[in-house]
C-alpha positions as CSV (number, residue, x, y, z in Angstrom):
1,M,-14.2,-1.2,-29.8
2,L,-12.8,1.2,-27.2
3,K,-16.0,3.2,-26.9
4,L,-18.0,-0.1,-26.7
5,C,-15.8,-1.2,-23.8
6,F,-16.2,2.0,-21.9
7,F,-20.0,1.8,-22.5
8,L,-20.4,-1.7,-21.4
9,T,-18.3,-1.1,-18.2
10,F,-20.5,1.9,-17.4
11,L,-23.7,-0.1,-17.8
12,F,-22.2,-2.9,-15.7
13,S,-21.1,-0.4,-13.0
14,S,-24.5,1.3,-12.9
15,Y,-26.3,-2.1,-12.7
16,F,-24.0,-3.4,-10.0
17,C,-24.4,-0.2,-7.9
18,S,-28.1,-0.2,-8.3
19,S,-28.4,-3.8,-7.4
20,Q,-25.9,-3.7,-4.6
21,I,-26.0,-0.3,-3.2
22,A,-29.4,1.3,-4.1
23,K,-31.1,-1.6,-2.2
24,D,-30.2,0.3,1.0
25,S,-33.6,1.7,1.7
26,V,-32.4,4.2,4.3
27,V,-33.3,7.8,3.4
28,T,-31.9,10.6,5.3
29,Q,-30.9,14.2,4.5
30,D,-27.4,15.3,3.9
31,T,-25.1,14.5,6.8
32,L,-24.2,18.2,7.1
33,V,-27.8,18.9,8.0
34,I,-29.2,16.0,9.9
35,K,-27.8,14.6,13.1
36,P,-26.0,11.3,12.8
37,A,-28.2,9.9,15.6
38,S,-31.2,9.7,13.2
39,F,-29.0,8.0,10.6
40,Q,-28.0,5.3,13.1
41,K,-31.6,4.8,14.3
42,K,-32.8,4.3,10.7
43,M,-30.0,1.8,10.1
44,E,-31.0,-0.1,13.2
45,E,-34.6,-0.1,11.9
46,N,-33.7,-1.4,8.5
47,K,-30.6,-3.6,9.1
48,D,-32.5,-6.8,8.7
49,K,-34.1,-5.9,5.3
50,N,-31.2,-7.0,3.2
51,K,-27.6,-8.3,3.4
52,F,-26.1,-5.0,2.5
53,N,-27.8,-3.1,5.3
54,K,-26.6,-5.8,7.7
55,L,-23.0,-5.4,6.5
56,V,-23.1,-1.6,6.8
57,Y,-24.6,-1.7,10.2
58,K,-22.1,-4.3,11.4
59,L,-19.1,-2.5,10.1
60,F,-20.0,1.0,11.2
61,F,-22.2,0.8,14.3
62,K,-22.2,-2.6,15.8
63,N,-19.3,-3.6,18.2
64,S,-16.9,-6.2,17.0
65,S,-17.8,-9.7,18.1
66,S,-14.3,-11.2,17.7
67,K,-12.9,-12.9,20.8
68,E,-10.0,-10.4,21.1
69,S,-11.3,-6.8,21.0
70,S,-8.5,-5.5,18.9
71,K,-10.9,-4.2,16.2
72,K,-12.8,-1.0,16.4
73,I,-15.6,0.1,14.1
74,I,-15.8,3.8,13.0
75,D,-18.0,5.7,15.5
76,L,-19.8,8.5,13.7
77,N,-21.7,9.3,17.0
78,R,-18.5,10.9,18.5
79,F,-19.5,14.3,16.9
80,K,-23.3,13.9,16.8
81,D,-23.7,17.1,18.9
82,F,-21.5,19.1,16.6
83,E,-22.6,18.0,13.2
84,G,-23.4,20.9,10.9
85,K,-22.0,23.6,13.2
86,I,-19.5,26.3,11.9
87,I,-15.9,25.7,12.7
88,R,-14.7,28.9,14.3
89,N,-11.0,28.1,15.4
90,I,-8.8,25.2,15.1
91,H,-6.2,24.6,17.8
92,I,-3.3,22.2,17.4
93,T,-1.1,20.8,20.1
94,T,1.9,18.5,19.3
95,L,3.7,16.7,22.0
96,D,7.3,15.4,22.1
97,P,7.5,11.6,21.9
98,F,8.8,10.8,25.5
99,G,7.0,11.0,28.7
100,Y,3.8,12.7,27.4
101,S,0.4,11.2,26.9
102,I,-2.6,12.4,24.9
103,A,-5.0,10.5,27.4
104,D,-3.5,12.1,30.4
105,S,-2.5,15.8,30.1
106,T,-0.9,15.8,33.5
107,K,1.7,13.3,32.6
108,K,5.1,14.9,32.0
109,P,8.6,13.5,31.3
110,E,10.5,12.7,34.5
111,K,13.4,10.6,33.5
112,F,16.7,12.2,32.3
113,I,16.6,10.0,29.1
114,E,13.1,11.2,28.3
115,K,14.0,14.8,28.7
116,A,17.2,14.3,26.7
117,G,15.4,12.6,23.9
118,N,12.8,15.4,23.7
119,S,15.5,18.1,23.7
120,L,17.1,16.5,20.6
121,H,13.7,15.9,18.9
122,V,12.4,18.5,16.4
123,K,8.6,18.7,17.2
124,T,6.2,18.6,14.3
125,K,5.2,22.0,13.2
126,N,1.5,23.0,13.7
127,F,1.0,23.8,9.9
128,T,2.3,20.3,9.1
129,I,-0.6,18.7,11.1
130,K,-3.1,21.4,9.8
131,N,-2.3,20.5,6.2
132,Y,-3.8,17.1,6.8
133,L,-7.1,18.4,8.1
134,L,-9.9,18.1,5.4
135,Q,-11.8,21.0,7.0
136,K,-11.0,24.6,7.4
137,Q,-12.1,27.4,9.6
138,G,-15.6,28.8,8.6
139,E,-16.8,25.4,7.1
140,M,-19.7,23.5,8.5
141,L,-18.5,20.4,10.5
142,D,-18.7,17.0,8.7
143,S,-18.1,14.0,10.9
144,L,-16.8,11.8,8.1
145,K,-14.2,14.5,7.1
146,I,-13.1,14.8,10.6
147,L,-12.6,11.0,10.9
148,E,-10.8,11.0,7.7
149,S,-8.6,13.7,8.9
150,E,-7.7,11.7,12.1
151,R,-6.8,8.7,9.8
152,L,-4.7,10.7,7.4
153,I,-2.7,12.2,10.3
154,R,-2.3,8.8,11.9
155,S,-1.1,7.4,8.6
156,Q,1.8,9.8,8.7
157,R,4.8,7.9,10.2
158,F,5.9,10.9,12.4
159,T,2.8,10.7,14.4
160,R,2.1,8.0,17.0
161,R,-1.3,9.0,18.4
162,V,-3.9,11.7,17.3
163,V,-7.1,12.7,18.9
164,V,-9.7,15.4,17.6
165,Q,-11.9,17.0,20.2
166,M,-14.5,19.7,20.0
167,E,-16.1,22.3,22.2
168,T,-19.2,24.5,21.5
169,V,-18.3,28.2,21.5
170,G,-21.2,29.0,23.8
171,K,-24.6,27.9,24.9
172,D,-27.1,27.6,21.9
173,S,-24.2,28.6,19.7
174,D,-23.9,27.5,16.1
175,S,-20.1,27.5,16.2
176,V,-17.6,25.0,17.5
177,D,-13.8,25.0,18.2
178,L,-11.6,22.1,17.1
179,Y,-8.8,20.8,19.2
180,V,-6.2,18.5,17.6
181,Y,-3.7,16.7,19.8
182,T,-0.9,14.7,18.3
183,L,1.9,12.7,20.0
184,D,5.1,12.6,17.9
185,S,7.3,9.7,17.1
186,W,11.1,9.8,17.3
187,S,11.7,10.4,13.5
188,I,15.4,10.0,13.0
189,I,16.2,6.3,12.5
190,P,19.8,5.0,12.2
191,T,19.9,1.3,10.9
192,V,22.8,-0.9,10.8
193,N,22.7,-4.5,9.3
194,Y,25.4,-7.0,8.7
195,S,25.0,-10.2,6.6
196,N,27.3,-12.3,4.4
197,S,30.3,-9.9,4.6
198,K,28.0,-6.9,3.8
199,L,27.7,-4.1,6.2
200,G,24.8,-1.5,5.6
201,I,24.2,1.8,7.3
202,E,21.0,3.9,6.8
203,L,20.1,7.2,8.2
204,R,16.5,8.3,7.8
205,D,14.4,11.2,9.0
206,R,10.7,10.8,8.3
207,N,9.9,14.2,9.7
208,F,12.8,16.4,8.5
209,M,12.7,19.7,10.4
210,G,9.3,19.0,11.7
211,W,7.9,19.6,8.2
212,G,6.8,16.0,7.5
213,H,9.4,15.5,4.8
214,D,11.1,12.1,4.3
215,F,14.8,12.2,3.8
216,S,16.8,9.0,3.7
217,N,20.4,7.8,2.9
218,Y,21.7,4.3,2.7
219,Y,25.2,2.8,2.1
220,R,26.3,-0.8,2.1
221,Q,29.8,-2.0,1.6
222,N,30.6,-5.5,0.4
223,F,34.0,-6.5,1.9
224,E,34.5,-9.4,-0.3
225,N,34.6,-7.6,-3.6
226,G,34.9,-4.0,-2.5
227,K,31.7,-2.9,-4.2
228,Y,29.0,-0.8,-2.6
229,V,25.3,0.2,-2.7
230,F,24.2,3.7,-2.4
231,R,20.6,5.2,-2.1
232,T,19.3,8.6,-1.4
233,N,15.7,9.9,-1.5
234,Y,13.9,13.0,-0.6
235,T,10.1,13.4,-0.4
236,I,8.0,16.5,0.4
237,Q,4.6,15.4,1.5
238,N,1.5,17.4,1.0
239,I,2.8,20.5,-0.6
240,Q,0.7,23.6,0.6
241,R,-2.2,21.4,1.7
242,T,-2.7,20.2,-1.8
243,F,-1.8,16.6,-1.0
244,I,0.7,16.8,-3.9
245,N,4.0,15.0,-3.1
246,F,7.3,15.8,-4.7
247,N,10.1,13.1,-4.8
248,I,13.6,13.0,-6.0
249,G,15.8,10.0,-5.7
250,Y,18.9,8.0,-6.8
251,H,19.9,4.4,-6.3
252,S,22.9,2.4,-7.4
253,N,24.0,-1.2,-6.6
254,E,27.2,-3.3,-6.7
255,E,26.8,-4.0,-10.5
256,N,26.8,-0.3,-11.3
257,E,23.1,-0.5,-12.0
258,Y,21.3,2.7,-11.1
259,S,17.9,4.6,-11.3
260,K,17.3,8.3,-10.8
261,S,14.0,10.1,-10.9
262,V,11.9,13.1,-10.2
263,S,8.2,13.0,-9.7
264,L,5.1,14.8,-8.5
265,S,2.0,12.8,-7.5
266,R,-1.4,13.1,-5.9
267,E,-3.2,10.0,-5.1
268,F,-6.7,9.2,-4.3
269,Y,-5.7,9.6,-0.6
270,S,-9.2,9.4,0.7
271,P,-12.7,8.1,-0.6
272,L,-13.6,11.8,-0.5
273,T,-10.9,12.8,-2.9
274,R,-12.1,14.0,-6.3
275,W,-9.0,14.3,-8.4
276,A,-5.5,12.7,-8.6
277,G,-2.6,12.5,-11.0
278,G,1.1,12.4,-11.3
279,A,4.2,13.1,-13.4
280,Y,7.4,11.0,-13.4
281,V,10.7,11.5,-15.3
282,G,13.6,9.2,-14.8
283,Q,16.4,7.0,-16.1
284,R,17.4,3.4,-15.3
285,A,20.4,1.5,-16.1
286,H,20.8,-2.3,-15.4
287,Q,22.4,-5.5,-16.6
288,D,20.6,-8.7,-17.7
289,S,21.9,-12.0,-18.7
290,I,20.7,-13.3,-22.1
291,P,21.8,-16.9,-22.8
292,N,23.3,-17.4,-26.2
293,T,25.7,-19.6,-28.0
294,D,28.4,-17.0,-28.1
295,G,29.0,-17.1,-24.4
296,I,27.9,-13.5,-23.8
297,V,26.7,-13.4,-20.2
298,A,25.3,-9.9,-19.7
299,Q,24.2,-6.9,-21.6
300,N,23.8,-3.3,-20.5
301,F,20.4,-1.7,-20.7
302,K,19.7,2.0,-20.2
303,Y,16.4,3.8,-20.9
304,N,14.6,7.0,-20.1
305,L,11.0,7.0,-18.7
306,Q,8.3,9.5,-18.9
307,D,5.0,8.8,-17.1
308,Y,2.0,11.1,-16.8
309,W,-1.5,10.4,-15.5
310,G,-4.7,12.0,-14.3
311,G,-8.0,11.0,-12.9
312,F,-11.2,12.2,-11.3
313,S,-13.8,10.6,-9.1
314,I,-17.6,11.1,-9.2
315,N,-19.8,10.1,-6.4
316,L,-22.4,7.7,-7.7
317,S,-25.2,9.0,-5.7
318,K,-26.9,12.4,-6.6
319,R,-27.8,12.7,-2.9
320,E,-25.2,11.3,-0.5
321,T,-27.9,10.0,1.9
322,T,-25.9,7.2,3.6
323,L,-22.3,6.5,4.6
324,A,-22.0,3.7,2.1
325,K,-23.1,6.1,-0.8
326,R,-20.6,8.7,0.2
327,L,-17.8,6.2,-0.1
328,N,-19.0,4.8,-3.4
329,N,-17.3,6.5,-6.5
330,L,-16.9,6.2,-10.1
331,V,-13.3,6.8,-11.2
332,I,-12.2,7.9,-14.7
333,S,-8.5,8.1,-15.6
334,A,-6.0,8.4,-18.4
335,R,-2.3,7.8,-18.6
336,Y,0.6,8.2,-21.0
337,F,4.0,6.7,-20.7
338,N,7.0,6.5,-22.9
339,V,10.1,4.3,-22.7
340,H,13.2,5.3,-24.8
341,Y,16.2,3.1,-24.9
342,V,19.7,4.8,-24.8
343,E,21.5,1.3,-24.7
344,E,19.9,-1.9,-25.7
345,P,21.2,-5.4,-26.5
346,I,22.6,-6.3,-29.9
347,A,20.2,-7.7,-32.5
348,E,21.7,-11.3,-32.2
349,L,20.7,-11.4,-28.6
350,D,17.3,-9.7,-29.0
351,P,15.9,-10.8,-32.4
352,I,12.3,-10.0,-31.6
353,D,13.4,-6.5,-30.4
354,F,11.8,-6.9,-27.0
355,Y,14.0,-4.3,-25.4
356,S,12.9,-1.4,-27.7
357,N,11.2,2.0,-27.5
358,E,7.5,2.1,-26.8
359,E,4.6,4.5,-26.2
360,F,1.5,3.6,-24.3
361,Y,-1.9,5.4,-24.0
362,L,-4.1,3.9,-21.3
363,F,-7.6,4.7,-20.1
364,G,-9.3,3.5,-16.9
365,L,-12.9,3.3,-15.8
366,G,-13.9,1.7,-12.5
367,V,-15.8,1.8,-9.3
368,S,-14.2,2.1,-5.8
369,Q,-15.9,1.7,-2.5
370,K,-13.5,1.9,0.4
371,G,-13.8,2.3,4.2
372,Y,-11.5,1.7,7.1
373,V,-11.7,-0.3,10.3
374,Q,-9.3,0.4,13.2
375,D,-7.3,-2.6,14.3
376,R,-4.3,-3.3,16.5
377,F,-1.4,-5.8,16.7
378,I,-0.8,-6.0,12.9
379,K,2.6,-4.5,12.2
380,N,3.0,-2.9,15.6
381,Y,2.3,-3.6,19.2
382,D,-1.1,-2.1,20.4
383,I,-0.9,0.8,18.1
384,V,-4.1,1.8,16.0
385,E,-3.8,0.8,12.3
386,D,-6.4,1.7,9.7
387,I,-7.3,-1.4,7.8
388,P,-8.9,-0.8,4.3
389,I,-12.1,-2.7,3.6
390,G,-14.3,-2.5,0.4
391,M,-14.1,-3.3,-3.2
392,A,-13.0,-2.0,-6.5
393,Y,-13.7,-3.2,-10.1
394,G,-13.4,-1.9,-13.7
395,I,-11.3,-1.9,-16.8
396,N,-8.1,-0.5,-18.2
397,T,-7.8,-0.3,-22.0
398,G,-5.6,1.5,-24.4
399,F,-3.0,1.2,-27.2
400,Q,0.7,0.5,-27.3
401,R,3.2,1.4,-30.1
402,K,6.0,-1.1,-30.1
403,Y,7.5,-3.8,-32.4
404,G,6.7,-1.4,-35.3
405,E,3.0,-1.9,-34.8
406,C,0.1,-0.6,-32.8
407,R,-1.5,-3.1,-30.3
408,Y,-4.7,-2.9,-28.4
409,Y,-4.8,-3.7,-24.8
410,L,-7.8,-4.6,-22.5
411,A,-7.7,-5.6,-18.9
412,G,-10.3,-6.1,-16.1
413,K,-9.9,-6.4,-12.3
414,F,-11.9,-7.0,-9.2
415,K,-10.7,-6.5,-5.6
416,Y,-12.6,-7.1,-2.3
417,G,-11.7,-7.3,1.3
418,N,-13.5,-7.4,4.6
419,Y,-13.6,-8.8,8.2
420,F,-15.3,-12.2,8.6
421,K,-15.8,-14.5,11.4
422,P,-12.5,-16.4,10.8
423,G,-10.6,-13.1,10.3
424,Y,-9.7,-10.5,7.6
425,F,-9.7,-11.7,4.1
426,S,-9.0,-9.9,0.8
427,F,-8.4,-10.9,-2.8
428,G,-7.8,-9.4,-6.1
429,V,-8.3,-10.9,-9.5
430,E,-7.0,-9.4,-12.8
431,Y,-6.8,-10.4,-16.4
432,G,-5.3,-8.5,-19.3
433,S,-4.1,-9.1,-22.8
434,F,-2.8,-7.4,-26.0
435,F,-4.7,-7.9,-29.3
436,T,-3.1,-8.1,-32.6
437,G,-4.9,-9.3,-35.8
438,G,-7.8,-10.6,-33.6
439,K,-5.3,-12.9,-31.6
440,T,-4.3,-12.4,-27.9
441,E,-0.6,-11.7,-27.0
442,Q,1.2,-11.5,-23.7
443,S,-1.9,-12.4,-21.7
444,A,-1.6,-12.4,-17.9
445,F,-3.9,-13.6,-15.2
446,S,-3.2,-12.6,-11.6
447,L,-4.9,-13.8,-8.3
448,K,-3.7,-12.4,-5.0
449,L,-5.0,-13.4,-1.6
450,L,-4.4,-12.1,1.9
451,Y,-5.7,-13.6,5.1
452,Y,-5.0,-13.0,8.8
453,T,-6.7,-14.3,11.8
454,H,-8.4,-12.5,14.6
455,L,-6.1,-11.7,17.5
456,K,-5.5,-14.7,19.8
457,S,-4.2,-14.5,23.5
458,W,-2.1,-16.9,25.5
459,G,-1.6,-15.2,28.9
460,Q,-0.2,-11.8,28.2
461,W,1.1,-12.9,24.8
462,K,-0.9,-12.3,21.7
463,F,-0.8,-14.0,18.3
464,R,-1.9,-13.8,14.7
465,T,-1.4,-16.0,11.6
466,F,-0.8,-14.3,8.2
467,V,-1.3,-16.2,4.9
468,S,-0.7,-14.7,1.4
469,N,-0.9,-16.3,-2.0
470,D,0.0,-15.1,-5.4
471,L,-0.8,-16.9,-8.6
472,I,0.4,-15.5,-12.0
473,L,-0.4,-17.3,-15.3
474,G,1.0,-15.9,-18.5
475,N,0.0,-17.1,-22.0
476,N,1.5,-16.5,-25.4
477,R,4.3,-14.4,-24.0
478,K,7.2,-13.2,-26.0
479,D,10.1,-15.5,-26.6
480,S,12.5,-13.4,-24.5
481,R,14.2,-13.8,-21.2
482,G,12.8,-10.3,-20.2
483,D,9.3,-11.6,-20.6
484,R,9.7,-14.4,-18.0
485,L,8.6,-14.7,-14.4
486,T,11.1,-15.4,-11.5
487,L,11.0,-16.3,-7.9
488,N,13.8,-13.9,-7.2
489,E,13.8,-11.6,-4.2
490,N,13.7,-8.4,-6.5
491,D,10.4,-9.7,-7.8
492,P,7.3,-8.3,-6.1
493,S,6.1,-11.9,-5.9
494,G,9.5,-13.6,-5.1
495,I,11.0,-15.4,-2.2
496,E,13.1,-13.2,0.1
497,G,16.9,-14.2,-0.1
498,F,16.3,-16.3,-3.2
499,Y,18.2,-15.4,-6.5
500,S,18.8,-17.6,-9.4
501,L,19.3,-16.9,-13.2
502,D,18.2,-20.4,-14.0
503,V,14.6,-20.4,-12.4
504,L,12.4,-18.9,-15.0
505,G,8.8,-19.6,-16.4
506,T,5.6,-18.1,-17.6
507,K,3.4,-19.4,-14.7
508,K,4.1,-19.3,-11.0
509,W,2.5,-19.8,-7.7
510,L,3.8,-18.5,-4.3
511,T,2.3,-18.8,-0.8
512,N,3.6,-17.4,2.4
513,I,2.7,-18.3,6.0
514,Q,3.8,-16.4,9.2
515,I,2.8,-17.1,12.7
516,Q,3.5,-13.8,14.5
517,S,3.7,-13.3,18.3
518,Y,3.4,-10.0,20.1
519,S,5.4,-9.9,23.3
520,P,4.2,-8.1,26.4
521,H,7.8,-7.6,27.6
522,Q,10.2,-4.8,26.8
523,F,13.9,-4.4,26.8
524,L,15.2,-0.8,26.6
525,G,11.9,0.2,25.0
526,F,11.9,-2.5,22.5
527,R,9.5,-5.4,22.3
528,L,11.1,-8.7,21.0
529,S,8.4,-10.8,19.3
530,P,9.4,-14.1,17.8
531,F,7.9,-15.4,14.5
532,L,8.0,-18.4,12.3
533,N,7.8,-17.9,8.5
534,S,7.5,-20.2,5.5
535,S,7.5,-19.7,1.7
536,L,6.6,-22.2,-1.0
537,G,7.0,-21.4,-4.6
538,L,6.3,-23.3,-7.9
539,I,7.2,-22.0,-11.4
540,S,6.9,-23.6,-14.9
541,D,6.9,-22.7,-18.6
542,D,4.0,-22.8,-21.1
543,K,4.0,-26.5,-21.9
544,E,4.5,-27.7,-18.4
545,N,2.0,-28.4,-15.6
546,L,2.5,-25.7,-12.9
547,F,1.9,-28.1,-9.9
548,K,4.2,-30.8,-11.3
549,G,7.2,-28.6,-11.2
550,K,10.0,-28.4,-8.6
551,L,9.0,-26.9,-5.3
552,Y,11.2,-24.2,-3.9
553,S,10.8,-23.6,-0.2
554,K,12.1,-21.4,2.6
555,I,11.6,-21.8,6.4
556,G,12.6,-19.0,8.7
557,I,12.6,-18.1,12.3
558,G,13.2,-14.7,13.7
559,I,12.4,-11.9,16.1
560,M,10.4,-8.8,15.2
561,F,11.5,-5.7,17.1
562,T,9.0,-2.9,17.7
563,N,9.2,0.3,19.5
564,D,6.3,2.5,20.5
565,Y,8.4,5.7,20.5
566,L,10.2,5.2,17.2
567,I,8.8,6.0,13.7
568,F,9.6,2.7,11.9
569,S,6.9,0.0,12.1
570,N,9.3,-2.8,12.8
571,F,12.6,-4.5,11.9
572,T,13.7,-8.2,12.2
573,L,16.6,-10.5,12.9
574,S,16.2,-13.9,11.4
575,L,17.7,-17.1,10.0
576,A,16.2,-18.9,7.0
577,W,16.7,-22.4,5.4
578,Y,16.3,-23.0,1.6
579,N,15.9,-26.5,0.2
580,S,17.4,-25.4,-3.2
581,I,18.7,-22.3,-4.9
582,P,19.9,-23.3,-8.4
583,G,23.4,-21.8,-9.0
584,Q,24.0,-21.6,-5.2
585,G,23.3,-25.2,-3.9
586,N,21.0,-27.1,-1.7
587,N,20.2,-26.9,2.1
588,I,21.4,-23.2,2.3
589,F,21.2,-21.1,5.5
590,K,20.9,-17.4,5.3
591,A,20.8,-14.7,8.0
592,N,18.4,-11.7,7.9
593,A,16.5,-13.1,4.9
594,V,13.0,-13.0,6.4
595,G,10.9,-9.9,6.6
596,N,7.3,-8.8,6.5
597,R,6.9,-7.6,3.0
598,Y,4.6,-10.5,2.0
599,F,1.7,-9.3,4.1
600,Q,1.0,-5.9,2.5
601,L,-2.6,-4.8,2.9
602,M,-4.7,-4.6,-0.3
603,D,-6.0,-1.2,-1.3
604,F,-9.3,-0.7,-3.0
605,D,-8.6,2.4,-5.1
606,F,-9.1,2.6,-8.8
607,G,-6.6,5.1,-9.8
608,K,-3.7,5.1,-12.2
609,P,-4.3,2.9,-15.1
610,E,-1.8,0.0,-15.2
611,L,-1.1,-3.3,-17.0
612,V,-1.8,-6.5,-15.0
613,E,1.3,-7.1,-12.9
614,Y,3.5,-9.6,-14.5
615,N,7.2,-9.1,-14.4
616,P,9.1,-6.1,-12.8
617,N,11.3,-5.9,-15.9
618,I,8.3,-4.9,-17.9
619,V,7.6,-1.2,-17.5
620,N,4.0,-0.6,-16.7
């Protein structure tokens, strides 16, 4: 059965690629040999032959037609005169965050506060920037790799601006010098928040010692009960230019629940990446309430986790003749994870042994086609952000050893995202199920949608509307509280500020809408941008109609603070109203309950094999 699934998926992938990608009749030589100008010329000549050619031409060559020119298409012609030349030297210049400009090299800090800030700032080391370049000295210049290098550097939160420029070594020379200019962000971020008798303090440095390491510490004191929350985390990014990350962390909360872990990981950080993998070892301890007739409210849970995976990517074209084909990959991956319980609930509270040891072997086979469009005014004010576009589809399959039996698992997914006339739209649909004795168990269907409008203007003010939707449908789930959905804020698909032990189900729908403004005015370097936010959630059990259940809603207003010089994307101050939170009451107001976590961009990788996302309490 497993071999058959792999075979059918491979046939489907090959057919889909040949029918959707191979229709591109553009034929060029390798981009390392031919000048990009001829590639663009042939795209112009053939753009009307089919829909795919039109899409590629529009995305990568034609200027955006949106009313507000926030979006920028990748411009391969920037390096057309240098394509295929030998990279002789790479020069890197990093600038302090205050008073400098990449666009104007004559601009220098003049104000005392700018000079003082720069003197306290640890500038990014040259080797840190060099580690993110996908090309080395002595290689032939590849435009796409240089553009990807710019994107990777820009994605590091310690860098605010990056520009790569080139100069020919001499007349008629076959060599070129690269000049990389970066503008740092202020990387040390102290954060203080106070809400409902809780005072939290966080100190985070996302560019520790200029090495690009991320070091954060958080402490929150509850003055009502004397309890506290503590979190510390250290991440070494891109060890020795391998793009392998090391992380060690510890987190405990007011209920003495904790998690500690050590991990190594290498993601498919670029469509050009050929291998990825990771190893995770950790322990988690938490409490969970299990209703019963004996009046026991909570039980302690503690379990050890081991998680290992690896994958490799194969370009689907024998000859990478077009940009679309260079970004089109077949991904094969495998994963093993193990959950071993040190403390579990007594048998009377867990008769089906839901909280028990398990081993899982998973295999993935899929296709990923991903590119990026540069846009602005998403999470920041007028700062370039790389928006992923493309699609991914495939299957995850494997075997689980649990409940004293071996169960087969099979899941499929499809994700797609792009810019359209109304704005940016992406969606992801997944379905997965266990099989035992020819019957399905613990099935899950997930549909995620994200939409935001093109940028609108009103005078100097700018606006966008964001909409996200999550629909999760479970079928034949286990008769255990741990196998139930919630709307709680610790759930990836929950309502911020909402927490109730009584709101459970196997099906839920959540939609979020936010109208976000971007203010042209500054105060002490900060931009204060008001927003209006609303969340609507429904949840029901197996035998109930999802859309006839009680509606839980939240309406919030707030201000988003952004700062061009600082490393964080934004933070908010807000006030939210809830119609009902069972166990807490009705018509509830909460401060600092609204954020921007709902509107996370969808990625189009097909990497680590995973179960269909259902419940954060289920390890997957």
